[in-house]
N, C-alpha and C positions, 0 to 999 in steps of 0.2 A: 504493500500500500504506500502511496505517495506521502512524503513529509513536505507539506507546502512551505514555501518561504513566507515570512510574516506579511509581506505586502500582498501575496496571493490569498492568504487566509483572510485578510482584511477585505479584499474585494469580494470574495465569496460570501462573507458575512453581510456586507453591505447589500449585495444582490438579494440574499434571502430575506433580509429585513425589509427591503423595499417591497417585495412581493407580499410579505406578511402584513404590511401596512396598507395593502389594497391596490398597489400599482399592478397593472395587468401586463405591461410590457416594458422591460428594463434593458437598456443597452449598457454593456460594459466595454469601455475603451481601455486598451492596454497595449503598449508598443509591441511591434513585431519582435519575436524572440523572448517575450516576457513570460511565456508558459501558459498561453490561453488553453491549450489542450489539457494541461494538468488541472487547471481550474474547472474546466468543463467536466472532466472526469470526477472531480470531487463533488461538484454540485449534483451530478447524476448519481453518485454513490449515496449521497445523503437522501436524495429523493426516492430512490429505489428501496432504501432501507426502511422507509416509512410506508412501503407498499405502493409507491407510485409507478407510473409507466412513462418512460422518457422517450421523446422523439428528438433525434438530432439530424438537422438538415445541413448538408454540405453541397458545394457547387461543383466539385470535381471528384471523380471516382477514386483518385489516388488518396484523397483525404479520408475516405471511408475506412480503409484498412488502418490508417494511422490513428484515427479516433478509436477504433475497436481495440487496437493494441494498447492505447492509453487506458481504456476502460479495464482491460484484463489486468494490467499492471496495478491498477487501483482497486482491484477486487470488486468491480461492479458486475452485478448479475446481468449478463447480456440477454437473457431470456425476457427481461422486462425493459428492453431497449430496442428502439427502431433507429438504425443508423444507415441512412441512404442519401443518395443525391436528391436534390430538390425535384428533379424531373421524374425520378422513379416514385417518389412519394406522391406527387401530384397525380400520377396515373394509377395509384393504388389506394386512394383515399377510402374507398368503400370496403376494403378488405383488411386494412391495417388496424392494429389495436388502437383504441382511442387513447391519446396521451393525457397525462395530468400535468405535464410540463413539456414545452417545446423549446429546444435550444438551437439557435441558428449560428453557425460558424461563418466568419467573414461576412457579417450581416450588412456591410455597405452595399451588397448586391440585392438586398431584400425589397427594394422598390420595384423590382421586376414582377411582371404579371404572374409568373408561376408561384412565387413566394406568396403573393397576395391571395391566390387561389387556395393555398394551404391554410393561411391564417383565417380566411373567411369561412372555410369549411369547419375549422375548429374554433369558432368564435367562443370566447369565454375561457379558453384554456390559457393559463399564464405562459408568458414567453420571456426568454432571455436571449439576447443577441450579443455576440462578441466580435470585435473588430479593432484593429490598430488605427484605422483611418475612417472615421464616420464622416465621409466627404464624398460628394459626387461631382463629376466634371461639369454637369449642367447647372450646378448651384442648388439643386433640389435637396432639401434637408430630409432627415429621417423622422420628423415629428409626426408624420401620419402612421408610422409603424411603431414608434416607442413614445411612452409618456414620461420617461425619466432616463437620465444618463448618469453613470458612475465613472469618474475619471481615474485611471491608473497613474502610476508614477511616471515621471518624465524620463526620456531616454538618457539624458545626462546623469540623472540620479542612478539609473540602473547600471550605467557604465562605472560611475564612481564607487558603487557598492558591489561591483563584481558579479552582476547578474547579466550583463551584456559585455561583449568584448570591445575594447577601444579599437579605433580604426585609423587607417591612413587613407587619404583620398588623392588620387592622381587624375589629372584631366588634361586633355588636349582635344580641340575641336577638329575632327576629321570630316565634318559635314558642312554643307553650305546651307545655312538657315534660310536664305532667301528663296530656296526652292521648296521649303516645307509649306504645305497647304493643308488647311483644316477640313475635315469632313463634317457632316451634319451632327456627329456625336461630340464634336469639339476637339478630338484628337487628330493627329495627322493622318492623311490618306496613305495607303500603301504605295501608290504610284509616286507621290511626292517624296516619300522616304527613300524609295529606290533611287530617285534622281539626286537627292541631297547627300546620301551616303556614298554613292559612287561605287566603283569596283576595284579600287586600288589599295584597300585598307587591310586585306587579309594577312599579308606578311607582317605588317606593322603590329597587328593585334597579337600575333604569336611572339614576335620579337619582344614586345613590352612584357608579356607574361613571363618569358624566359629571363628577362633582365630583372624584373621586380619581384616575381613570386615563383621561381622555378620549383617544380615538384609539388606545389600545393594544389589542393582541390579547388576547382573554379567552376562557377556557373556563368555561362555566356548568354546574354539576352539579345537576340537579334530581332529585326523587324519583319522578316519574312522567312519562309521555309527555305527558299533558295539560298539566301544569305547564311542562314544557320547551318545548312549542309555544307556550304563552301568553307565556312569557318572551321567546322569539324574536320573537314578534309585537310585544311591547312595545318591544323594541329597534328593530325595523323602523319602528314608528310614530314613533319619535324620530329617524328618518333615519340609523340606524346599521345597516350591513350585518350581518345575523345570520341564522342558520339552525339548524334542529333536526335531529338525527340520532339514531337508536336502532337496536337490533339488527334490527328489522323493516323499516327503511328499505330500499327496493329498492336492489340492489347498484350500479346505474349512478348513481343519485342520491346514494347514500352516497359513492361514489368522487368524484363531482363536488364534493360539499361538503367532503370531506377535502382534496382537491387545492386548492380555493379557500382553505381556511384555511391550509394550508401555504405557499401562494404569497403570502398576505397580503391578497388581495382581499376575503376574508371576515374581518370584525373580531371577531365574537362567535359562538362555537360552543356551542350548548346541547345537552346530551345527558343520558342516564339510564344511569349506570354503564358507559358505553361507552368513554370516553377516560380510563381510570384507570391503565392499565399499559402501559408500553413505547411510548407515543405520543410521538414526538420532534418537537417544534416549538420550537427554541431562541428564536425571536422572540416566542413567546407569553410575556407578562410578567404576566398577571393570571389568577387563579383566583377564581371566585365560587361559594361553597358554599351551596346551598339544600337539601341533603339531609342531615338529621340521621342519624347512624349510631352504632352501638355497636362497629363494627369498626375496630380500630387500623390494620389493613392498608388499608382503604378510605380512612381519614383521611389516612394518610401518602402513599399513592399519589396521591390527588386534590390535597391541599394543596400538594404539591411539584411539581406538573406545570408550574408557571410558573418554576421555579428553574434551568432549563437555563442554562448559563453563556454570557454574551456580555459583552465588555468594557463597563464602566460601567453595566451593567444592574442595576436593583434590582427584584426581583419584588414583587408585591402580592397578598396573600391577603385576600379579603373574606369573612368567615364570618358569614352571616346566620342561622345556626342554632345558634350556641354550641357547636360541636364542640370548641373548645379547652378548654371547661370539663370535658369528658370525658377528654381526652388530653394536655392541655398544648400545647406548641409543636411544630412539625414537626421541629426539630432537637434536641429533648430526647433524651437518650441512653437506649437500651433494652438490656436484657440478653437477647440472642438466644440461645436454646438449642434443641437437638433434642428434649429430653425433653418430656413432657406438662407442662402447667401448670394450676393451678386456675383454673376459670372465675370471672369477676368476679361476686360475689354481689349487689352493690348497683348499681342503675342510676346511672351517672355516676362510679362508683369507677374509679380509674386508678392505675397505677404512676407516672405522671408527676407532677412537682411541682404542687401546687394553684396556680391562677391566678385573679386577680380583675381588676376594672376600677377604676382610680383614680377616686374620687368627684369629683375636681376637674378633671382634664384628660381623663378617660375613656380613658386608655391601657390596653392589656392588659398587666398586670404580674404577677410572682410574688406569691402571697398572703402570703408570709413578709416581704415588704418593709415596713419600718416607715416609710420615706420613699420616696415615688414617685421612681424614677430618671429620670423624664421631666420633671416639673414641680418636683420638689424639695419638695413639700408633705408634711406629716406626715399619716399615715393616721388617720382617725377611726373609721371603721366596721370591723366584723369581716368576715372573708372570707365567712362564712356569710350575713351581711346583704347583702353585695354580690352573691353568687351567686343569691339568691332574689329579687332586684329585677327584676321583669318589666315595669317601666314605662319602660324606656330607649327613647328616641325615636331615629329614624334619624340626625338631625343631630348626635347625641352620639358618633358614631364618630370618635374622634380617636387611638386607640391605635396605636402602631407599635412593632415589636419590633427596630428597629435600636438600641434602648436596652438590649438584653440584655447587651451587653458591659459597659456601665456598671454594671448591676445585679450581674453576676457579680464585677466588681472589688470592689464593696462587700461582697458576701457572702463571697467567698473571702479577702478581706483580713482579715476577722474570724475566720475558721475556723482552729482549731488542727489541725495535722497528725493528731493522734490522733483527731479527729472525722471524718476522711475515711471515706466509706462505699464509694467505688468509684474507678476510674481517672479519671473526669471530675473528681471532687473534688481528686485529687492534681494534675492538670494545672492546675486553677483556682487552687489555692494557690500552685503554682510560678510561674504567670504573674503573679499579683498581687504576689508578693514578689521576683520577678526571679531565682528559683532556676534552675539549669541542668538540662537533661534528665536528667543522671545522678542528680539528687536524686529525681526521679520513679521512676526504675528501682530505686534502692535502697529507697525506701519501699514500692514494690509488691512487691519481692522479699521484704522482711522480713515482709510480710503474707501471702505465699504466693499472690500474684495473678499471678505470672509462672511460666512453665513452664521 
């Protein structure tokens, strides 16, 4: 049976208390890699122990076996659980056991019609939803699905307390953003990504992997099946065990590839939006992004896939498409809400702090930095000049984000408490000045940021 971390126990208890107080649908937000499957297994165990019938909906079949394995390890009676993809549940509503609790994994998908069909059929059945990213590209909130949300710890907190691995971030733009065009969904069209990415990057991708992370397990995110297969072949030609998988890969082959990657015999797994959510391979330490996106959800889910914790592990994120210019860093804090939010009007606009590349050491750094926190050199160019520089060569990838702590110490050391805009600012000021946690609470309470 699992021994939950204190923050996981706290989230489980908050969820159960919310349902006990009359909430019918509660969303639990907790970062990627924070152990949502463990929390789901514990909630299911407690529900089944009281004679309940639990239904777990997932959106991909790979996650079904992963959830079942978590339940077995937590000693959950599977005979009182239905764990299926959302599509299979929707087609079996009249024959499945009626649940007393519905749990939806990766519930940012739950505005889709199939989920709504299930929820409508089981009206009145309490629901819990889990996601790291309660956010939709079209700006639509999840307030129609959930009437309460419980927020988990921040990514920075999880890293500092050794629940997620720290990371280094390298980036160079191998794409032409001017060629990227949006579809009706708000993300980029496949055709425009073909044109923007071009066909000369395959050797560069392999070379960077060999230079920065030789021998480590890596997940490669490509924008098309053709590109993903070509990248896998490029790795194979270099003598590196690699394979491609996508949604149409035959089940037996797909299972063989996934098993090989989880066992470590396969070093590089190339895919197209397949391994973005819930895929748990703690030994994977590298993510290679070759898919430009306008989706914050996709960026966070993919970039953090290498940050599952292992002692002494440092994850590496290699961003060949400049996604960090759109969203900032994986551990930037976001204000998650259930309400609708305005769609981003301008391509590349982001709520995250602007970031640029140091012209001297080429580290990825916050645009507001007057002095580079990595090399200590004074910035000469403006952030706009740096961001529109499309002449960067591959060998100029030197930026790592383990310098973020140094930068924050510089930033927050100069910030006045009255200038704080959110809880992250208050925590940063307190840390840089050695203030006790009570100071943060008092400042937040005086601003009305605590309930």
